[in-house]
N, CA, C and O of each residue as an XYZ file, in Angstrom:
672
protein
N     105.901    136.292     66.051
C     106.784    135.885     67.090
C     106.219    134.680     67.817
O     105.116    134.714     68.362
N     106.979    133.655     67.810
C     106.563    132.465     68.527
C     106.910    132.666     69.990
O     108.009    133.094     70.345
N     105.953    132.349     70.806
C     106.184    132.431     72.246
C     105.968    133.813     72.826
O     106.233    134.019     74.011
N     105.500    134.762     72.041
C     105.313    136.101     72.590
C     104.131    136.166     73.536
O     104.059    137.049     74.391
N     103.205    135.232     73.383
C     102.055    135.215     74.275
C     102.283    134.366     75.529
O     101.394    134.258     76.374
N     103.454    133.772     75.649
C     103.711    132.943     76.834
C     103.984    133.821     78.035
O     104.538    134.915     77.920
N     103.598    133.335     79.149
C     103.747    134.093     80.373
C     104.999    133.614     81.111
O     105.227    132.411     81.238
N     105.770    134.515     81.575
C     106.957    134.149     82.338
C     106.578    134.046     83.808
O     105.898    134.914     84.355
N     107.030    132.967     84.435
C     106.765    132.766     85.858
C     107.948    133.275     86.661
O     109.107    133.035     86.322
N     107.636    133.960     87.698
C     108.692    134.445     88.587
C     109.220    133.264     89.385
O     108.454    132.367     89.737
N     110.492    133.249     89.672
C     111.021    132.148     90.480
C     110.406    132.180     91.888
O     110.086    133.244     92.419
N     110.253    131.012     92.464
C     109.685    130.917     93.807
C     110.683    131.446     94.833
O     111.887    131.207     94.733
N     110.168    132.154     95.798
C     111.006    132.654     96.882
C     111.188    131.598     97.955
O     110.535    130.555     97.933
N     112.071    131.873     98.884
C     112.336    130.925     99.971
C     111.074    130.596    100.758
O     110.836    129.436    101.093
N     110.281    131.593    101.048
C     109.050    131.383    101.809
C     108.093    130.456    101.084
O     107.499    129.566    101.693
N     107.942    130.665     99.785
C     107.021    129.838     99.006
C     107.521    128.396     98.924
O     106.731    127.455     99.011
N     108.820    128.226     98.757
C     109.382    126.878     98.702
C     109.172    126.181    100.046
O     108.794    125.011    100.088
N     109.417    126.896    101.136
C     109.231    126.320    102.461
C     107.762    125.959    102.701
O     107.467    124.921    103.293
N     106.854    126.804    102.248
C     105.427    126.529    102.423
C     105.022    125.272    101.661
O     104.271    124.447    102.182
N     105.501    125.122    100.455
C     105.195    123.930     99.658
C     105.800    122.690    100.326
O     105.135    121.662    100.450
N     107.042    122.791    100.748
C     107.713    121.659    101.392
C     106.981    121.248    102.670
O     106.790    120.059    102.924
N     106.576    122.225    103.467
C     105.868    121.933    104.706
C     104.521    121.279    104.420
O     104.118    120.355    105.127
N     103.823    121.752    103.392
C     102.535    121.168    103.021
C     102.697    119.713    102.600
O     101.892    118.859    102.971
N     103.734    119.438    101.829
C     103.995    118.059    101.415
C     104.334    117.183    102.611
O     103.905    116.032    102.680
N     105.092    117.715    103.543
C     105.453    116.976    104.743
C     104.211    116.634    105.564
O     104.084    115.518    106.067
N     103.300    117.589    105.697
C     102.059    117.342    106.423
C     101.217    116.267    105.750
O     100.642    115.410    106.421
N     101.145    116.313    104.439
C     100.393    115.297    103.709
C     100.980    113.916    103.941
O     100.247    112.959    104.192
N     102.279    113.813    103.859
C     102.938    112.519    104.069
C     102.732    112.032    105.495
O     102.458    110.852    105.712
N     102.859    112.909    106.452
C     102.711    112.518    107.856
C     101.292    112.047    108.119
O     101.097    111.084    108.861
N     100.316    112.687    107.542
C      98.930    112.267    107.710
C      98.694    110.884    107.155
O      97.956    110.097    107.748
N      99.298    110.576    106.045
C      99.155    109.245    105.461
C      99.803    108.198    106.339
O      99.246    107.117    106.530
N     100.970    108.502    106.874
C     101.680    107.542    107.707
C     100.920    107.322    109.003
O     100.703    106.179    109.404
N     100.514    108.397    109.663
C      99.825    108.260    110.948
C      98.498    107.546    110.794
O      98.104    106.789    111.681
N      97.806    107.764    109.702
C      96.518    107.128    109.502
C      96.621    105.642    109.245
O      95.642    104.921    109.434
N      97.782    105.159    108.819
C      97.931    103.753    108.480
C      98.171    102.881    109.693
O      98.165    101.657    109.569
N      98.382    103.461    110.857
C      98.717    102.669    112.026
C      97.742    102.961    113.149
O      97.324    104.100    113.360
N      97.398    101.924    113.848
C      96.511    102.105    114.990
C      97.266    101.777    116.266
O      98.461    102.053    116.374
N      96.582    101.196    117.220
C      97.194    100.953    118.518
C      98.375     99.996    118.480
O      99.109     99.886    119.462
N      98.570     99.306    117.373
C      99.654     98.338    117.343
C     100.968     98.923    116.866
O     102.013     98.308    117.078
N     100.963    100.056    116.247
C     102.167    100.649    115.658
C     102.697     99.824    114.487
O     103.805    100.086    114.019
N     101.959     98.856    114.008
C     102.367     98.065    112.851
C     101.432     98.384    111.701
O     100.245     98.642    111.899
N     101.976     98.365    110.510
C     101.152     98.652    109.340
C     100.123     97.546    109.141
O     100.287     96.443    109.664
N      99.067     97.833    108.392
C      98.041     96.826    108.144
C      98.607     95.661    107.348
O      98.110     94.541    107.470
N      99.631     95.892    106.537
C     100.260     94.807    105.785
C     100.925     93.814    106.736
O     100.840     92.603    106.534
N     101.587     94.331    107.770
C     102.227     93.459    108.753
C     101.161     92.720    109.554
O     101.303     91.525    109.816
N     100.107     93.410    109.941
C      99.052     92.791    110.742
C      98.321     91.703    109.967
O      97.791     90.769    110.569
N      98.284     91.806    108.649
C      97.573     90.805    107.866
C      98.447     89.615    107.498
O      97.957     88.663    106.891
N      99.733     89.645    107.850
C     100.582     88.496    107.572
C     100.156     87.346    108.476
O      99.796     87.574    109.630
N     100.192     86.112    107.970
C      99.718     84.975    108.764
C     100.425     84.835    110.113
O      99.790     84.441    111.091
N     101.703     85.143    110.190
C     102.443     85.004    111.441
C     101.988     85.994    112.505
O     102.157     85.745    113.698
N     101.416     87.108    112.083
C     101.000     88.137    113.035
C      99.504     88.428    112.922
O      99.066     89.552    113.166
N      98.734     87.427    112.556
C      97.293     87.619    112.411
C      96.641     88.005    113.742
O      95.557     88.588    113.763
N      97.307     87.676    114.845
C      96.789     88.038    116.162
C      96.650     89.542    116.335
O      95.852     89.998    117.154
N      97.418     90.322    115.572
C      97.309     91.790    115.668
C      95.919     92.270    115.261
O      95.443     93.292    115.754
N      95.284     91.550    114.383
C      93.937     91.910    113.936
C      92.883     91.163    114.754
O      91.857     91.732    115.129
N      93.145     89.890    115.025
C      92.153     89.042    115.694
C      91.908     89.435    117.149
O      90.762     89.484    117.595
N      92.971     89.712    117.883
C      92.838     89.975    119.321
C      92.002     91.230    119.608
O      91.104     91.163    120.446
N      92.257     92.369    118.952
C      91.395     93.535    119.228
C      89.926     93.269    118.888
O      89.030     93.798    119.546
N      89.681     92.451    117.863
C      88.291     92.120    117.520
C      87.645     91.285    118.625
O      86.485     91.504    118.977
N      88.400     90.327    119.170
C      87.883     89.516    120.286
C      87.578     90.401    121.492
O      86.529     90.255    122.120
N      88.475     91.302    121.811
C      88.273     92.195    122.966
C      87.059     93.083    122.744
O      86.276     93.308    123.667
N      86.899     93.586    121.529
C      85.747     94.446    121.214
C      84.429     93.695    121.378
O      83.405     94.292    121.709
N      84.459     92.386    121.145
C      83.249     91.561    121.313
C      83.069     91.100    122.761
O      82.115     90.386    123.072
N      83.983     91.506    123.646
C      83.890     91.122    125.043
C      84.493     89.764    125.346
O      84.323     89.241    126.448
N      85.190     89.193    124.390
C      85.802     87.869    124.570
C      87.262     88.036    125.014
O      88.189     87.603    124.330
N      87.435     88.669    126.166
C      88.767     89.015    126.655
C      89.565     87.766    127.027
O      90.757     87.686    126.730
N      88.931     86.802    127.667
C      89.613     85.565    128.029
C      90.148     84.839    126.798
O      91.272     84.337    126.800
N      89.343     84.792    125.766
C      89.758     84.163    124.509
C      90.912     84.939    123.877
O      91.837     84.347    123.321
N      90.849     86.268    123.966
C      91.935     87.109    123.428
C      93.239     86.826    124.164
O      94.295     86.701    123.543
N      93.161     86.727    125.482
C      94.362     86.424    126.271
C      94.910     85.043    125.929
O      96.124     84.867    125.831
N      94.023     84.060    125.748
C      94.470     82.715    125.370
C      95.203     82.753    124.028
O      96.240     82.111    123.862
N      94.660     83.505    123.077
C      95.290     83.616    121.754
C      96.661     84.268    121.872
O      97.626     83.795    121.271
N      96.753     85.336    122.632
C      98.032     86.010    122.810
C      99.051     85.107    123.506
O     100.206     85.025    123.088
N      98.617     84.436    124.560
C      99.533     83.542    125.281
C     100.039     82.416    124.382
O     101.184     81.984    124.516
N      99.196     81.941    123.469
C      99.620     80.869    122.565
C     100.677     81.351    121.572
O     101.433     80.548    121.025
N     100.727     82.657    121.343
C     101.710     83.224    120.414
C     103.060     83.444    121.087
O     104.102     83.319    120.443
N     103.047     83.767    122.358
C     104.264     83.996    123.148
C     105.310     84.805    122.387
O     106.372     84.294    122.031
N     105.000     86.042    122.152
C     105.877     86.960    121.417
C     106.510     87.958    122.384
O     106.381     89.168    122.200
N     107.185     87.463    123.398
C     107.690     88.299    124.490
C     108.670     89.385    124.048
O     108.925     90.314    124.813
N     109.217     89.299    122.859
C     110.143     90.337    122.385
C     109.451     91.331    121.454
O     110.115     92.144    120.811
N     108.132     91.271    121.381
C     107.350     92.098    120.453
C     106.559     93.151    121.226
O     105.744     92.809    122.083
N     106.792     94.417    120.930
C     106.102     95.513    121.628
C     104.602     95.481    121.386
O     103.826     95.765    122.298
N     104.179     95.140    120.174
C     102.743     95.064    119.886
C     102.070     93.987    120.723
O     100.959     94.179    121.219
N     102.753     92.843    120.880
C     102.212     91.752    121.676
C     102.016     92.200    123.126
O     100.961     91.968    123.715
N     103.025     92.834    123.689
C     102.914     93.320    125.076
C     101.820     94.377    125.195
O     101.088     94.401    126.185
N     101.704     95.241    124.208
C     100.668     96.260    124.243
C      99.282     95.620    124.286
O      98.426     96.037    125.066
N      99.065     94.610    123.450
C      97.763     93.946    123.449
C      97.539     93.123    124.710
O      96.409     93.021    125.187
N      98.600     92.534    125.256
C      98.457     91.829    126.539
C      98.013     92.819    127.623
O      97.104     92.534    128.403
N      98.665     93.978    127.659
C      98.282     94.999    128.635
C      96.853     95.448    128.447
O      96.118     95.624    129.419
N      96.454     95.635    127.202
C      95.093     96.067    126.877
C      94.079     95.016    127.331
O      93.057     95.348    127.931
N      94.370     93.746    127.038
C      93.445     92.675    127.398
C      93.306     92.569    128.929
O      92.196     92.442    129.446
N      94.428     92.621    129.639
C      94.345     92.558    131.102
C      93.580     93.757    131.667
O      92.903     93.635    132.688
N      93.685     94.892    131.019
C      92.955     96.083    131.480
C      91.461     95.950    131.220
O      90.648     96.525    131.944
N      91.098     95.194    130.186
C      89.690     95.030    129.821
C      89.007     93.872    130.551
O      87.796     93.691    130.428
N      89.777     93.088    131.311
C      89.161     92.035    132.119
C      88.188     92.660    133.115
O      88.316     93.830    133.475
N      87.216     91.863    133.553
C      86.301     92.314    134.601
C      86.503     91.440    135.822
O      86.116     90.273    135.767
N      87.068     91.901    136.899
C      87.656     93.234    137.073
C      89.014     93.319    136.378
O      89.659     92.302    136.126
N      89.438     94.545    136.071
C      90.732     94.721    135.397
C      91.893     94.238    136.266
O      91.854     94.344    137.492
N      92.911     93.712    135.617
C      94.130     93.296    136.318
C      95.187     94.380    136.062
O      95.974     94.291    135.120
N      95.183     95.397    136.919
C      96.079     96.544    136.731
C      97.557     96.156    136.779
O      98.367     96.686    136.020
N      97.895     95.246    137.658
C      99.304     94.870    137.828
C      99.858     94.247    136.551
O     100.912     94.654    136.062
N      99.148     93.265    136.016
C      99.613     92.616    134.783
C      99.546     93.569    133.601
O     100.429     93.569    132.743
N      98.507     94.373    133.559
C      98.376     95.342    132.476
C      99.567     96.292    132.458
O     100.187     96.511    131.418
N      99.874     96.847    133.615
C     100.990     97.787    133.710
C     102.318     97.114    133.348
O     103.152     97.707    132.664
N     102.508     95.877    133.810
C     103.727     95.150    133.469
C     103.906     95.082    131.957
O     105.000     95.334    131.450
N     102.845     94.745    131.236
C     102.957     94.576    129.784
C     103.129     95.911    129.057
O     103.849     95.981    128.061
N     102.483     96.960    129.539
C     102.716     98.277    128.917
C     104.166     98.703    129.107
O     104.789     99.226    128.184
N     104.697     98.481    130.294
C     106.100     98.833    130.549
C     107.031     98.009    129.662
O     108.026     98.527    129.156
N     106.715     96.736    129.475
C     107.525     95.891    128.600
C     107.485     96.417    127.166
O     108.521     96.510    126.509
N     106.292     96.759    126.680
C     106.153     97.298    125.321
C     107.004     98.550    125.161
O     107.680     98.725    124.147
N     106.969     99.415    126.162
C     107.710    100.674    126.079
C     109.211    100.473    126.292
O     110.009    101.302    125.854
N     109.600     99.404    126.945
C     111.039     99.135    127.052
C     111.576     98.612    125.718
O     112.745     98.815    125.391
N     110.724     97.944    124.959
C     111.118     97.455    123.631
C     111.076     98.587    122.620
O     111.983     98.744    121.803
N     110.005     99.377    122.687
C     109.827    100.489    121.736
C     109.303    101.704    122.516
O     108.093    101.850    122.689
N     110.200    102.568    122.983
C     109.810    103.683    123.860
C     108.774    104.646    123.267
O     108.081    105.333    124.018
N     108.659    104.708    121.954
C     107.681    105.620    121.348
C     106.477    104.863    120.778
O     105.818    105.356    119.863
N     106.187    103.681    121.304
C     105.046    102.884    120.837
C     103.766    103.645    121.174
O     103.386    103.763    122.339
N     103.118    104.150    120.148
C     101.961    105.021    120.352
C     100.810    104.330    121.071
O     100.191    104.912    121.961
N     100.527    103.103    120.690
C      99.430    102.382    121.334
C      99.692    102.162    122.812
O      98.800    102.357    123.638
N     100.906    101.758    123.151
C     101.245    101.521    124.559
C     101.220    102.823    125.351
O     100.782    102.839    126.502
N     101.681    103.902    124.754
C     101.648    105.197    125.445
C     100.202    105.610    125.740
O      99.894    106.067    126.840
N      99.327    105.447    124.756
C      97.923    105.802    124.955
C      97.287    104.915    126.014
O      96.688    105.408    126.970
N      97.418    103.609    125.839
C      96.758    102.673    126.747
C      97.315    102.753    128.163
O      96.569    102.635    129.136
N      98.619    102.953    128.278
C      99.214    103.088    129.612
C      98.696    104.369    130.270
O      98.437    104.390    131.473
N      98.547    105.425    129.490
C      97.963    106.657    130.016
C      96.536    106.443    130.498
O      96.141    106.976    131.535
N      95.759    105.660    129.744
C      94.389    105.363    130.161
C      94.379    104.532    131.443
O      93.537    104.735    132.318
N      95.324    103.595    131.545
C      95.444    102.807    132.772
C      95.761    103.718    133.954
O      95.206    103.550    135.040
N      96.649    104.677    133.742
C      96.994    105.623    134.812
C      95.739    106.350    135.297
O      95.558    106.546    136.499
N      94.884    106.745    134.374
C      93.649    107.430    134.764
C      92.740    106.500    135.560
O      92.104    106.927    136.524
N      92.677    105.229    135.160
C      91.863    104.263    135.897
C      92.379    104.096    137.321
O      91.611    103.798    138.236
N      93.687    104.292    137.504
C      94.304    104.182    138.829
C      94.353    105.536    139.541
O      95.011    105.669    140.573
N      93.659    106.543    138.992
C      93.627    107.901    139.550
C      95.005    108.545    139.618
O      95.313    109.273    140.562
N      95.826    108.275    138.617
C      97.173    108.841    138.540
C      97.214    109.819    137.361
O      97.723    109.500    136.287
N      96.668    111.011    137.588
C      96.610    112.016    136.532
C      98.012    112.420    136.074
O      98.242    112.577    134.875
N      98.942    112.590    136.999
C     100.308    112.991    136.640
C     100.950    111.953    135.720
O     101.628    112.311    134.756
N     100.738    110.669    136.013
C     101.282    109.613    135.161
C     100.676    109.649    133.765
O     101.379    109.466    132.771
N      99.361    109.886    133.694
C      98.688    109.973    132.393
C      99.210    111.171    131.602
O      99.398    111.089    130.388
N      99.440    112.275    132.294
C      99.966    113.460    131.608
C     101.397    113.225    131.123
O     101.795    113.779    130.098
N     102.169    112.418    131.837
C     103.508    112.051    131.362
C     103.409    111.262    130.055
O     104.169    111.505    129.118
N     102.462    110.313    129.999
C     102.270    109.538    128.768
C     101.816    110.458    127.631
O     102.196    110.271    126.476
N     101.003    111.446    127.978
C     100.527    112.412    126.977
C     101.702    113.202    126.402
O     101.772    113.420    125.193
N     102.617    113.627    127.259
C     103.805    114.361    126.785
C     104.653    113.492    125.857
O     105.151    113.960    124.832
N     104.808    112.234    126.228
C     105.587    111.320    125.384
C     104.887    111.091    124.045
O     105.541    110.980    123.008
N     103.562    111.020    124.073
C     102.808    110.859    122.825
C     102.943    112.084    121.933
O     103.028    111.961    120.711
N     102.965    113.258    122.537
C     103.139    114.481    121.748
C     104.452    114.452    120.980
O     104.519    114.936    119.850
N     105.492    113.891    121.581
C     106.776    113.765    120.889
C     106.724    112.678    119.823
O     107.295    112.833    118.743
N     106.039    111.577    120.127
C     105.950    110.457    119.185
C     105.052    110.781    117.998
O     105.221    110.229    116.910
N     104.102    111.674    118.214
C     103.132    112.040    117.168
C     103.316    113.519    116.815
O     102.436    114.342    117.068
N     104.449    113.835    116.239
C     104.790    115.227    115.963
C     103.677    115.965    115.223
O     103.406    117.129    115.516
N     103.041    115.306    114.280
C     101.980    115.934    113.502
C     100.596    115.502    113.969
O      99.611    115.714    113.262
N     100.512    114.906    115.133
C      99.241    114.444    115.668
C      98.936    113.028    115.209
O      99.389    112.594    114.150
N      98.168    112.316    116.012
C      97.754    110.959    115.666
C      96.528    110.612    116.502
O      96.198    111.312    117.459
N      95.868    109.544    116.136
C      94.655    109.122    116.815
C      94.898    108.836    118.294
O      94.088    109.205    119.145
N      96.020    108.175    118.597
C      96.323    107.836    119.984
C      96.473    109.092    120.840
O      96.009    109.124    121.980
N      97.110    110.111    120.304
C      97.274    111.376    121.019
C      95.915    112.035    121.255
O      95.619    112.486    122.362
N      95.095    112.087    120.208
C      93.765    112.698    120.356
C      92.929    111.939    121.390
O      92.243    112.556    122.205
N      92.986    110.606    121.359
C      92.188    109.809    122.292
C      92.629    110.015    123.739
O      91.792    110.176    124.627
N      93.936    110.010    123.977
C      94.412    110.198    125.348
C      94.130    111.626    125.832
O      93.796    111.830    126.999
N      94.263    112.603    124.948
C      93.922    113.987    125.337
C      92.470    114.065    125.794
O      92.163    114.673    126.819
N      91.577    113.441    125.019
C      90.151    113.452    125.388
C      89.935    112.768    126.731
O      89.159    113.250    127.557
N      90.617    111.649    126.953
C      90.457    110.921    128.208
C      90.953    111.754    129.393
O      90.315    111.776    130.445
N      92.076    112.431    129.226
C      92.614    113.280    130.298
C      91.676    114.444    130.565
O      91.422    114.780    131.722
N      91.156    115.069    129.503
C      90.226    116.187    129.681
C      88.949    115.732    130.393
O      88.438    116.434    131.266
N      88.437    114.559    130.020
C      87.237    114.028    130.665
C      87.503    113.710    132.134
O      86.648    113.930    132.992
N      88.679    113.199    132.408
C      89.062    112.897    133.795
C      89.089    114.179    134.622
O      88.611    114.201    135.756
N      89.638    115.230    134.062
C      89.727    116.493    134.797
C      88.354    117.118    135.039
O      88.174    117.836    136.022
N      87.383    116.857    134.162
C      86.035    117.426    134.313
C      85.198    116.706    135.357
O      84.198    117.254    135.821
N      85.577    115.501    135.735
C      84.716    114.744    136.648
C      84.828    115.176    138.091
O      84.155    114.617    138.957
C-alpha cells in the first residue's frame, strides 16, 4: 500500500489559527517598529539626498553641534514636514540653555501635521518633564501607547523618563 505510512494531520482549530496569525502580526510589527526612529521615516527615506538632514542633524546634535544642526535645518525650511519640526524642537531643547518656547512650538507643529508622530510624542513628553509638567508627559505617553500598539523604542524611552521623574 502506497501511502499507508503517511501521517494524517488534523485540521487546525480556530484557536490555533488565531495564535499563528497573531504571532505573524507580532513579527511584522516588530520589523516595522524597528525600522523607524525618532523621525518616523524609514531609513530609505532618510538616506535620500533631499532628506539627508534626517540623518545628519541627529548626528550633529549628538556631537554637541546644536547650533550647526539648527543652521542645517533652517537652510532646508521644510515647514510642512513633521520630521523637520520634530528635529527643530529637539535641537532647540538641546541648546544650552534650552529654548523651551521654540522647542514646544515645533513639537506642536509636528503633531499638527502628523498627530501620531512617535518621535515628536516622545520628545514633547521629555520636554514636559523638563518643564515639571508630569501630567503633560503622561498625556504624551498615552498617545504613544496608541501610536505604538505593539510597543516601540519611543514608548519605552518615554516610560523610562517618566518613571525616573517620579522617583526623584
